[in-house]
RODRENRO-308687 format. One record per atom (N, C-alpha, C, O): residue in one letter; x, y, z. Coordinates in steps of 0.001 Angstrom, whole numbers, padded with zeros to 6 digits, always signed. Example, Ala and Ser with C-alpha at 12.3 -4.5 7.8 and 13.67 -1.06 7.14 Angstrom:
BEGIN
A+013190-005690+007800 A+012300-004500+007800 A+013200-003300+007800 A+014236-003319+008465 S+012850-002250+007080 S+013670-001060+007140 S+012900+000030+007870 S+013409+001138+008039 
//
This chain:
BEGIN
M+167026+063132-091837 M+167022+061915-092949 M+167652+062401-094230 M+167273+063409-094827 I+168668+061593-094622 I+169223+061814-095929 I+168400+061390-097046 I+167873+060280-096981 S+168200+062213-098182 S+167437+061778-099170 S+168028+060823-100058 S+169185+060974-100450 P+167251+059759-100438 P+167725+058682-101287 P+167993+059314-102829 P+168506+058625-103710 Y+167664+060425-102996 Y+167859+061015-104362 Y+169147+061742-104348 Y+169526+062081-105469 V+169892+062057-103391 V+171300+062750-103359 V+172166+062312-104405 V+172538+061149-104563 G+172474+063306-105120 G+173619+063008-106289 G+172940+062355-107422 G+173700+061845-108245 I+171662+062257-107647 I+170955+061682-108708 I+170240+062735-109455 I+169369+063423-108922 H+170616+062870-110735 H+170032+063814-111607 H+168629+063559-111739 H+168260+062394-111595 S+167582+064656-112046 S+166251+064520-112092 S+165901+063531-113241 S+164845+062913-113105 D+166501+063344-114136 D+166135+062516-115276 D+166315+061080-114881 D+165832+060194-115586 K+166996+060804-113773 K+167212+059435-113170 K+166300+059180-111964 K+166390+058122-111341 W+165461+060094-111643 W+164621+059965-110425 W+163689+058904-110545 W+163522+058196-109552 A+163020+058655-111630 A+162182+057535-111826 A+162751+056160-111660 A+162038+055260-111215 E+163902+055967-111967 E+164550+054638-111654 E+164705+054529-110152 E+164396+053439-109670 K+165138+055490-109319 K+165339+055331-108067 K+164019+055199-107418 K+163929+054496-106412 T+162988+055807-107895 T+161571+055618-107308 T+161230+054202-107405 T+160821+053548-106446 D+161422+053696-108691 D+161073+052135-108710 D+161744+051276-107881 D+161223+050211-107550 E+162999+051649-107444 E+163748+050864-106542 E+163404+051020-105208 E+163452+050035-104471 L+163019+052245-104726 L+162351+052392-103363 L+161060+051632-103316 L+160822+050936-102329 I+160195+051714-104325 I+158798+051106-104290 I+159210+049549-104247 I+158616+048761-103510 G+160112+049221-104963 G+160545+047640-105020 G+160791+047075-103613 G+160458+045952-103234 R+161389+047969-102932 R+161789+047673-101299 R+160578+047799-100392 R+160705+047442-099221 Y+159524+048230-100782 Y+158382+048628-099796 Y+157733+047415-099455 Y+157472+046560-100302 P+157428+047288-098103 P+156796+046055-097421 P+155339+045722-097807 P+154693+044864-097204 L+154843+046455-098861 L+153373+046245-099166 L+153412+046280-100715 L+154002+047176-101320 G+152787+045308-101303 G+152589+045400-102667 G+151705+046547-103278 G+150669+046907-102718 M+152154+047106-104452 M+151432+048183-104937 M+149879+047781-105301 M+148959+048595-105217 N+149740+046635-105649 N+148437+046187-106121 N+147576+046114-104774 N+146452+046615-104732 E+148070+045561-103830 E+147243+045721-102602 E+146959+047127-102104 E+145896+047475-101592 L+148018+047896-102307 L+147796+049389-101881 L+146623+050009-102548 L+145756+050641-101946 V+146648+049772-103940 V+145551+050330-104869 V+144163+049682-104291 V+143189+050404-104078 E+144139+048322-104060 E+142845+047691-103503 E+142411+048491-102167 E+141235+048807-101986 V+143348+048771-101322 V+143001+049374-100108 V+142418+050810-100311 V+141438+051194-099674 V+143054+051569-101209 V+142511+052864-101521 V+141145+052699-102104 V+140200+053353-101662 L+141002+051801-103135 L+139632+051658-103553 L+138734+051429-102674 L+137720+052124-102605 A+138982+050389-101848 A+138083+049927-100809 A+137632+051065-099953 A+136448+051212-099647 S+138669+051937-099537 S+138328+053032-098655 S+137399+054061-099317 S+136485+054624-098714 W+137723+054266-100664 W+136979+055320-101535 W+135441+054758-101511 W+134527+055522-101198 E+135208+053468-101836 E+133900+052890-101854 E+133369+052899-100475 E+132152+052999-100325 G+134148+052806-099460 G+133511+052873-098050 G+133032+054117-097690 G+132120+054202-096867 V+133602+055245-098277 V+133193+056694-098032 V+131573+056647-098627 V+130686+057142-097931 F+131277+056082-099829 F+130203+056299-100408 F+129122+055230-099872 F+127924+055472-100024 A+129525+054127-099286 A+128740+053223-098839 A+128162+053361-097441 A+127258+052641-097018 S+128733+054315-096769 S+128494+054646-095372 S+127043+055387-095221 S+126639+056239-096013 K+126393+054965-094184 K+125227+055726-093962 K+125231+056601-092701 K+125831+056154-091723 I+124641+057774-092614 I+124930+058575-091448 I+123471+059120-091011 I+122586+059374-091827 G+123355+059250-089749 G+122104+059677-089090 G+121012+058621-089135 G+121060+057586-089800 R+120024+059011-088344 R+118900+058003-088382 R+118147+057707-089569 R+117519+056657-089707 G+118206+058687-090489 G+117658+058397-091581 G+118509+057610-092653 G+118060+057366-093772 G+119694+057251-092260 G+120367+056576-093306 G+120921+057250-094395 G+121139+056756-095501 F+121158+058495-094012 F+121569+059446-095272 F+122938+059005-095895 F+123753+058473-095141 Q+123212+059163-097055 Q+124417+058500-097708 Q+125138+059609-098374 Q+124559+060529-098951 I+126503+059481-098269 I+127318+060633-099175 I+127167+060407-100588 I+127141+059259-101033 G+127082+061259-101206 G+126890+061267-102723 G+125511+061059-103164 G+125245+061211-104356 E+124572+060713-102290 E+123066+060561-102622 E+122259+061664-101970 E+121448+062358-102584 H+122535+061772-100705 H+121830+062807-099820 H+122798+064012-099221 H+122422+065162-098994 I+124000+063533-099038 I+125007+064389-098480 I+126084+064704-099385 I+126566+063711-099931 F+126558+065737-099672 F+127554+066035-100663 F+128631+066960-100039 F+128567+068184-100153 P+129606+066329-099385 P+130583+067012-098543 P+131530+067736-099370 P+131738+067432-100545 K+132202+068856-098663 K+133256+069544-099541 K+134470+068538-099573 K+134523+067633-098740 P+135433+068694-100523 P+136550+067798-100608 P+137303+067643-099373 P+137838+066560-099136 Q+137405+068693-098504 Q+138201+068517-097303 Q+137640+067393-096452 Q+138412+066649-095846 I+136317+067241-096385 I+135484+066168-095557 I+135897+064826-096244 I+136252+063885-095535 I+135863+064716-097576 I+136086+063358-098257 I+137526+063020-097865 I+137829+061893-097473 A+138466+064087-097987 A+139745+063859-097642 A+139943+063211-096195 A+140598+062188-095994 F+139300+063934-095249 F+139330+063263-093867 F+138947+061906-093865 F+139691+061077-093341 F+137830+061560-094408 F+137372+060057-094431 F+138404+059317-095058 F+138675+058240-094529 L+139066+059664-096104 L+140108+058755-096743 L+141315+058716-095717 L+141876+057633-095550 H+141689+059680-095114 H+142855+059702-094199 H+142532+058705-093076 H+143373+057928-092622 E+141261+058777-092661 E+141032+057670-091610 E+140751+056244-092057 E+141155+055286-091398 L+140060+056111-093174 L+139782+054722-093709 L+140901+053940-094214 L+140988+052724-094038 I+141759+054644-094845 I+143205+053859-095535 I+143804+053325-094427 I+143959+052106-094499 P+144239+053919-093299 P+144935+053245-092211 P+144131+052129-091622 P+144706+051135-091179 L+142823+052245-091596 L+142021+051268-090877 L+141855+049998-091716 L+141853+048874-091213 E+141711+050251-093065 E+141710+049219-093941 E+142874+048381-093887 E+142745+047164-093752 L+144128+048989-093993 L+145398+048296-093844 L+145480+047592-092552 L+145879+046428-092509 A+145103+048276-091437 A+145256+047679-090214 A+144393+046253-090070 A+144801+045213-089554 S+143136+046492-090650 S+142196+045192-090639 S+142960+043998-091413 S+142878+042836-091016 R+143773+044407-092642 R+144206+043330-093279 R+145499+042854-092730 R+145893+041752-093111 H+146174+043494-091938 H+147596+043094-091458 H+147446+043603-090011 H+148026+044665-089784 P+146735+043006-088935 P+146854+043561-087578 P+148068+043496-086960 P+148743+042467-086987 G+148453+044615-086339 G+149691+044597-085680 G+150997+045038-086611 G+152090+045305-086111 V+150735+045074-087980 V+151764+045407-088820 V+151701+046915-089251 V+152680+047658-089323 W+150393+047255-089527 W+150044+048802-089960 W+149114+049198-089048 W+148341+048413-088499 R+149148+050509-088833 R+148208+051329-087863 R+148115+052833-088519 R+148843+053312-089389 G+147049+053408-087870 G+147078+054867-088094 G+147830+055640-087154 G+148397+055091-086209 E+147878+056907-087347 E+148641+057860-086468 E+148112+057977-085074 E+146906+058170-084918 E+148909+057878-084061 E+148584+057945-082646 E+149283+059050-082078 E+148630+059637-081215 V+150478+059529-082321 V+150964+060674-081751 V+151496+061545-082732 V+151688+061118-083871 A+151760+062728-082423 A+152107+063860-083322 A+153271+063460-084262 A+153276+063814-085441 S+154254+062716-083714 S+155356+062410-084549 S+155116+061276-085635 S+155956+061100-086518 D+154022+060548-085566 D+153706+059442-086401 D+153299+060123-087794 D+152811+061248-087892 K+153588+059229-088883 K+153020+059520-090156 K+151655+059055-090150 K+151206+058404-089207 D+150924+059391-091248 D+149402+059220-091276 D+149185+057721-091265 D+148118+057333-090788 V+150144+056718-091775 V+149957+055357-091785 V+151363+054853-091170 V+152428+055090-091740 V+151286+054248-090141 V+152600+053705-089522 V+152808+052191-089791 V+151985+051339-089455 Y+153951+051933-090412 Y+154464+050568-090525 Y+155194+050188-089177 Y+156283+050699-088914 V+154574+049269-088310 V+155088+049001-086995 V+156388+048432-087079 V+157297+049016-086488 P+156647+047319-087758 P+158016+046792-087816 P+159193+047836-088040 P+160290+047691-087500 D+158894+048865-088850 D+160055+049787-089354 D+159566+051073-089783 D+159267+051259-090963 A+159448+052102-088782 A+158804+053314-089115 A+159441+054009-090372 A+158828+054951-090875 A+160520+053638-090855 A+160927+054182-092129 A+160026+053924-093376 A+160065+054628-094386 F+159262+052910-093216 F+158284+052658-094263 F+156925+053196-094012 F+156002+052851-094749 S+156722+054063-092969 S+155500+054743-092750 S+155327+055713-093760 S+156346+056182-094267 M+154052+056155-094201 M+153612+056958-095144 M+152824+058103-094880 M+151958+058029-094008 E+153009+059183-095532 E+151880+060281-095498 E+151017+060112-096527 E+151370+059611-097594 I+149728+060551-096262 I+148632+060481-097437 I+148427+061993-097650 I+148326+062790-096717 K+148372+062337-099011 K+147781+063505-099475 K+146774+063300-100554 K+146935+062567-101530 T+145682+064044-100276 T+144588+063921-101175 T+144261+065275-101805 T+144690+066303-101281 S+143518+065309-102908 S+143156+066497-103548 S+142126+066241-104630 S+142117+065265-105381 S+141222+067287-104613 S+140230+067362-105681 S+140780+067857-107052 S+140129+067782-108095 H+141980+068346-106960 H+142573+068916-108186 H+142612+067487-109148 H+142694+066363-108651 P+142543+067740-110524 P+142668+066716-111352 P+143980+065884-111225 P+143943+064654-111263 S+145165+066596-111071 S+146266+065883-111027 S+147358+066286-109921 S+148280+065517-109648 Q+147209+067497-109317 Q+148121+067880-108332 Q+147838+067585-106916 Q+146665+067470-106561 I+148799+067453-106079 I+148569+067315-104718 I+149230+068497-103982 I+150139+069087-104567 F+148838+068912-102696 F+149372+070020-102140 F+149513+069811-100659 F+148793+069023-100046 G+150545+070603-100040 G+150817+070407-098695 G+150423+071944-098159 G+150109+072885-098888 N+150526+071958-096630 N+150233+073312-096137 N+151578+073951-096111 N+152611+073318-096328 R+151538+075183-095848 R+152667+075992-095819 R+154000+075548-095293 R+155062+075742-095884 S+153870+074947-094157 S+154938+074488-093355 S+155817+073347-094164 S+156980+073106-093840 Y+155207+072729-095152 Y+155909+071865-095829 Y+157060+072473-096817 Y+157984+071777-097238 A+156921+073636-097084 A+157919+074516-097800 A+158898+075200-097123 A+159881+075650-097712 Q+158687+075349-095684 Q+159499+076134-095066 Q+160696+075319-094430 Q+160516+074383-093651 Q+161942+075771-094843 Q+163137+075091-094505 Q+163301+075344-092891 Q+163056+076426-092358 G+163713+074279-092263 G+164100+074351-090806 G+162650+074518-090086 G+162574+075067-088987 S+161660+074087-090670 S+160301+073955-090033 S+160384+073015-088849 S+160924+071913-088952 T+159839+073461-087713 T+159971+072510-086461 T+158654+071646-086401 T+158083+071449-085328 G+158249+071197-087457 G+157140+070379-087423 G+157339+069198-086580 G+158498+068889-086305 K+156302+068448-086104 K+156526+067372-085157 K+156752+065869-086010 K+156991+064818-085416 K+156646+065964-087306 K+156980+064819-087992 K+157558+065144-089256 K+157196+066156-089856 S+158497+064308-089751 S+159323+064434-090894 S+158599+064691-092077 S+157655+063923-092261 K+158788+065579-092944 K+158160+065887-094207 K+158741+065250-095328 K+158285+065470-096450 S+159796+064404-095134 S+160484+063505-096132 S+160082+062076-095884 S+160033+061685-094718 G+159788+061255-096880 G+159571+059842-096887 G+158540+059400-097857 G+158346+060064-098875 Y+157879+058341-097613 Y+157066+057785-098677 Y+155568+058583-098513 Y+155116+059016-097453 Y+155037+058644-099620 Y+153756+059362-099805 Y+152757+058662-100739 Y+153134+058154-101795 L+151633+058646-100385 L+150459+058052-101025 L+149736+059305-101493 L+149378+060130-100653 A+149516+059482-102708 A+148897+060704-103458 A+147597+060222-104115 A+147604+059380-105013 V+146392+060835-103595 V+145107+060352-104211 V+144502+061682-104717 V+144589+062755-104120 N+143909+061481-105836 N+143221+062691-106504 N+141729+061994-106709 N+141566+060815-107026 F+140706+062927-106472 F+139375+062440-106683 F+138524+063691-107151 F+138858+064868-107016 E+137443+063247-107684 E+136417+064266-108249 E+135621+064656-106874 E+135507+063937-105882 K+135076+066029-107069 K+134289+066530-105976 K+132855+065873-106103 K+132358+065624-107202 S+132233+065611-104913 S+130841+065039-104835 S+129853+066227-105110 S+129793+067094-104238 L+129120+066351-106159 L+128250+067472-106376 L+126872+066929-106631 L+126682+065926-107319 K+125881+067649-106032 K+124561+067345-106101 K+124041+067483-107617 K+124211+068533-108238 G+123438+066437-108143 G+122853+066470-109480 G+123870+066079-110450 G+123579+066048-111646 A+125108+065760-110014 A+126231+065298-111067 A+126258+063719-110894 A+125571+063148-110047 K+127061+063102-111719 K+127330+061739-111739 K+128087+061415-110520 K+128732+062296-109953 A+128051+060240-110093 A+128804+059842-108831 A+130398+060219-109106 A+131021+060048-110155 A+130868+060775-107877 A+132266+061197-107940 A+133194+060080-108118 A+132974+059030-107515 R+134202+060198-108878 R+135260+059215-109026 R+136530+059397-108594 R+136949+060553-108555 L+137310+058407-108225 L+138714+058307-107794 L+139503+058626-109109 L+139494+057831-110048 R+140062+059599-109142 R+140881+059881-110393 R+142294+059141-110489 R+142587+058448-111463 K+143100+059330-109460 K+144394+058779-109659 K+144945+058471-108169 K+144690+059140-107168 I+145773+057289-108238 I+146527+056893-107123 I+148077+056879-107476 I+148487+056264-108461 R+148819+057502-106728 R+150209+057438-106897 R+150946+057312-105706 R+150482+057731-104645 F+152214+056697-105787 F+152951+056343-104552 F+154542+056495-104877 F+155086+056133-105920 G+155154+057098-103774 G+156708+057308-104030 G+157281+057965-102728 G+156771+057910-101609 W+158353+058550-103063 W+159024+059160-101920 W+159277+060688-102335 W+159664+061025-103454 L+158997+061590-101243 L+159052+062913-101465 L+160115+063507-100425 L+160150+063011-099300 D+160857+064403-100714 D+161882+065097-099656 D+161065+066410-099313 D+160196+066896-100037 H+161492+066912-098067 H+160970+068174-097610 H+161335+069228-098670 H+160494+070094-098911 A+162499+069236-099321 A+162872+070341-100199 A+162042+070138-101490 A+162106+071116-102235 D+161384+069256-101881 D+160466+069114-102885 D+159291+070036-102933 D+158738+070365-103983 W+158941+070433-101750 W+157748+071311-101632 W+158017+072807-101885 W+158897+073411-101271 Q+157265+073356-102767 Q+157532+074802-103005 Q+156448+075683-102627 Q+155329+075549-103122 G+156734+076622-101731 G+155611+077554-101011 G+155139+078521-102125 G+155772+078760-103154 Q+153946+079041-101782 Q+153362+080081-102675 Q+154185+081327-102295 Q+154590+081611-101167 T+154377+082091-103551 T+155264+083243-103353 T+154752+084424-102448 T+155567+085151-101880 A+153444+084604-102322 A+152761+085511-101656 A+153108+085234-100165 A+153173+084054-099819 A+153325+086167-099296 A+153646+085946-097790 A+152498+085377-097075 A+152626+084770-096012 T+151364+085577-097670 T+150193+085064-096972 T+149727+083683-097466 T+148779+083066-096979 G+150517+083254-098516 G+150143+081960-099124 G+150178+080855-098176 G+151155+080724-097439 Q+149155+080018-098132 Q+149136+078935-097163 Q+149328+077599-097658 Q+149096+076652-096907 Q+149791+077382-099033 Q+149746+076183-099715 Q+151221+075941-100104 Q+151997+076894-100177 A+151611+074686-100352 A+152869+074245-100861 A+152516+073225-101916 A+151683+072340-101722 R+153228+073396-103111 R+152979+072311-104244 R+154319+071717-104506 R+155346+072023-103902 L+154211+070802-105501 L+155342+070030-105864 L+155485+070573-107503 L+154470+070818-108156 L+156675+070709-108000 L+157182+070971-109281 L+156731+069677-110188 L+156743+068522-109762 N+156345+070051-111463 N+156207+069010-112448 N+157269+067767-112491 N+156951+066578-112534 E+158423+068221-112472 E+159514+067167-112495 E+159564+066241-111237 E+159937+065070-111311 V+159171+066828-110102 V+158845+065979-109090 V+157885+065034-108959 V+158040+063883-108551 E+156771+065619-109360 E+155590+064669-109468 E+155860+063509-110482 E+155512+062360-110210 R+156434+063801-111559 R+156800+062888-112658 R+157688+061789-112063 R+157343+060608-112009 G+158788+062240-111647 G+159896+061495-111203 G+159820+060806-109993 G+160457+059755-109917 K+159124+061209-108961 K+159080+060787-107572 K+157962+060069-107226 K+157987+059351-106226 L+156751+060187-108081 L+155524+059701-107616 L+155033+058673-108730 L+154631+059179-109778 R+155021+057416-108630 R+154709+056323-109608 R+153152+056283-109757 R+152452+056235-108745 L+152665+056301-110868 L+151347+056179-111098 L+150940+054724-111108 L+151404+053909-111905 L+149988+054427-110116 L+149334+053033-109798 L+148114+052850-110251 L+147779+051700-110531 F+147207+053908-110420 F+145676+053693-110889 F+145405+055055-111547 F+145725+056128-111036 E+144778+054909-112743 E+144189+056121-113230 E+142698+055865-113755 E+142420+054856-114402 N+141759+056852-113430 N+140372+056537-113851 N+140103+057703-114870 N+139840+058828-114444 R+140165+057451-116139 R+140075+058548-117274 R+138604+058849-117496 R+138264+059679-118339 
//
């Protein structure tokens, strides 16, 4: 896949990002609504015979909250637009699939870090033989950890844009398992849609 940013200097990335978002087949206001509804759904759900609630009785690690968001966001979109959006079904699918044109499918990245998102090490490996493309549209969601005795966890940020495989930087340690984005990439290629300060 050829990057839409080829030949564009980093100080012009934000303009290109706005153009890519402008062509997207889902309005950004609705995307924010979907993420917020999914976030609320995590904490409104009851688990077990006792009706135990996340954030009240159960305080999952961020990875569990991330799992729920990865499941609920595509389900929420599919319920609003049946046959148009769906979740991942096969290994080559993105996390959220736009059925009419897979080029508009998106990956979801979530993090309990206040501002950054991360990928696993394979995102930074050139020539990686992963089953799905690491380039394309990304939905980035940052949230607070759900901690016992603390105020209710909040969704911090929702961002959306296009990231290329080459944008991911691996940890320098040979055993590092994480990939991150440079600040200029996050600023230029991910548009801030929502922020809870």
